[in-house]
N, C-alpha and C positions, 0 to 999 in steps of 0.2 A: 504493500500499500504505500502511496506516495504521500510525504507529508509537506505540507509548505511550512516552511520556519517562518517565524514571526520576525521582523526586524527588531533589533534591541531597542528598548525604550531609553529613556533619559536616566532613570533609575538603574537600569541594568548597565548602562556606560559607566556612571558614577561608581558603581561597585566594582566595575571591571578595572576603572581607574585607579581606585583606592587600593585594591589587590595588588595591582601591577607595582605601586609605589612601596607597599608594604614589603612585597619580595624583594625589591631592588634595597630596602633597608636592611633586611636579614641576610641578604648575600654580601652587603659590605661589611656587615658586623662579622659574619664567617670568614670571609678573607682577612679581615684584621686580626681575628683569633688565630687563623693559621700563621700568619706570619708574626704575630707575637709569641707564638709557641715555637716557630723557627728561630728567632731571637732567642728565647730562653735556652733551646737545647745549644745554639751556637756559643752562647755565653757560657753554659756548664761546661762544654767540652774544650772550648778554645780560649775562653777569657778568664778562667778561675771564679766562674759563677758571678761575673760583675753585674748581671741586672739584678741579683738577690740583694745588693747592697744599696739599697734605697735610704736615704738619709733622714727621711720624713720620719719622726717618733711621735707617732698618736698615743693620746692620753687613754683611749678606749676604741674598743671594735666600734662604738657607736658613733665616735667622732670620726673615724676613719670612713664608715659608711656614708655618714651623712655630708661629709666633704667631698671625698673622692667620688662617690657613686651618684649623689644628689646635686650638689652644690657646682660643683667643678663643670659637669657638661653644660649646665645653663650659663653660667658665668663665662667660661671660656668661649662658649658658641656666640654669646652676645658681643664679646671683645673680639675674637678671632676670626669670625666670619661676618657677623653683620655689621660691627662698626669698621672693621678693617676693609670689608668690600666696599661700604659706603665711601669711605676715605678715599681709598684707592680709586674707586670710579670718579671720583671728583678730581683727583690728581691727574689721572691718565687722560682726561678728556681734552687735554691740552696737547696730546700727541697724535700723530697719525696711525697709530697702531690699530689693526683690525682687530674685531671682537675676539677671535680664535686666541691671538697672541695676547690680548688683556686677559683673557680667562686664564691661561696658562701661568702669565706673569702673576696674577692674583694668589692662584693656587700654590706655586712656588714660594711667593714672598711671605705668605700667611702661613704655610707650613713651617718656613724658617722661624716666624715668631713663636709658632707653636712648639716647636722644638727647643727654643731658646727659653721657654717657660719650664722646661721640663729636664733641668740641667743636674739630676742627682748623680749621674756619671756618663761617661762618653757614648757607652752602647745604647744607653736609654735615649738620649739626644738623637741618634740615628733612629732607633725604633720610633720615637715620636714623630720625627720627620715623615717618615713613611706613612705612619697612621695620619698626621695631619694632610698629607696627600688625599688620602682617600675622604677625609671629612671635607676638604676644600672642594674637591672634586664634586661630592655629594651635595655641596650647598650651590654650586654652579648648576648641577643637575635640576635640583628642585626649583631653582630660581627661573630656570628655563621652562620646566614645567608646570610653573606657577602653582607649585603644592606645597605650601609652608615649609619654605627651606629652614626656617630657624628651628621648628619644631621636629622636622625630619633629622638634622644634624643632631640635635639634643638627643634625640632617640638612639642614633646610631652609637654616639659617645657613652651615653649611659648604659646602653646594653653591654658594650665592650668593657667597660669599667665595672660592671656588675659582674660580668664572666670573671675578670681578673680579682676582684674581691673574693669571689666565691673560691676560685681555683686556689687562692693563697691560703684558704681555711682547710684544703683536703689534707 
């Protein structure tokens, strides 16, 4: 029997659109976790476990959770994606750079800023620079998609930090 398919209505399109972005968020989180785990392995076998030598001394597990898992993603995204993007776009408008080059420059410079805020040790700086690349790429992606770039990047950052927090407790 031949069935006629009904075209998607606006609600179906919206659900598909949201699901697509949620999949993107989880894919970025998984890629970041894999990269982070590779850095842990490299650190352990080749650099005397350098990554485990984090200089932050927390007063409690609750304090660590509230700051690293909750506050940091919101504040760092506000500073390192939203504010940096707006300042960068204002400064770059006086150049003749095309949009693609502008995006690459933003991603690179903002990733450098992100890494410079995580200077616990040299290997952690490299690791956070790579993580910054994915966060900044995601910000540009969600800006282009007009899908809440701030909330999307906070979600990626929060889920990644939550994974790190949980794995540290195993």
